N, C-alpha and C positions, 0 to 999 in steps of 0.2 A: 426104381425108385420113381414113381408117378406124380409129378407136376401138380399140385393144387390151386384153382382155378383162385383168384385172386379178387374179383370186381363181384357183380351182381348182375345176375342175370336180365337182360335189356333194362339196365336202369335208364334214369332220366338225365345222367350227365355222362361225357363221354371225357375221357382224359388220353392223349394222344402225346408217347414220349417222344420225342425226336433225338435224333442225333446227327450233329452238324447236317439241319436242316431234311433228315433222310428218317420216314417213319421207320420205328422201332417197334413200338408195342403199343397196342391199343384196346382198353379196358374201359366197361361200362360202370357205373355205380349210381344207388339211390339218392346220395347226397354230396352237393359240392363240396362239403369235408372229408369226405369218406376220401374223395379225387384226388383232395388236394393231398391228405396225409398219404396216400399210396404214393403221389407224386414224387413228392419227396423226399420220402424213405426210398424209391426205384432210381432217383439219381445221385441221389449217396450212396446208393451201392454200385452205381456206375461210374461214379470218379473214384471211389476206393477199391474197387477193382481191377481198374486197368488205368491207359496212357490218359485219358482225358480229364478235362476241365470243366469247371463247372458254366463256361463260356461257351463249350461245345453239347452240351446237353440243356434242352429245354422241351416244355410242356404246353401242352392248347388244352384248355378244358371248355367244352363247349356242352349247351344242352343239347338236349338228344331232340328235335324237333318230329311228334307223332303227327302224320294228318289221315284222317280217314271221317270218314263219316254214315250213315246209314240209312238206306232207302227201302220203303216197305215196295214190296213185289206188286199192291195196287197202281201203288206211284211211278212205277218204274214201266208198267204196261203202258198208263193213261199215256206215258211221256215218249213214246218210243215207237217207229212206224214201223209195218210191214213189209219185209222182203219178200219177192218171188221167183 
């Protein structure tokens, strides 16, 4: 059986599921509410299916920072140096 991907490809929010301060799973989502719902569901599953307690499981949800810029070729040539 193929596992279905649960998140949104390149979403704006990144949820990190941690077990005893070790990274277990990272999934990205388009909204904070979807990330929170996924985190609660995964934490409940982990606690129910194993010897873990809620103190062992934590989730960190961060906003994904995408940094980029555009520059025209004319601007690039104007601000560059010729290398021989």
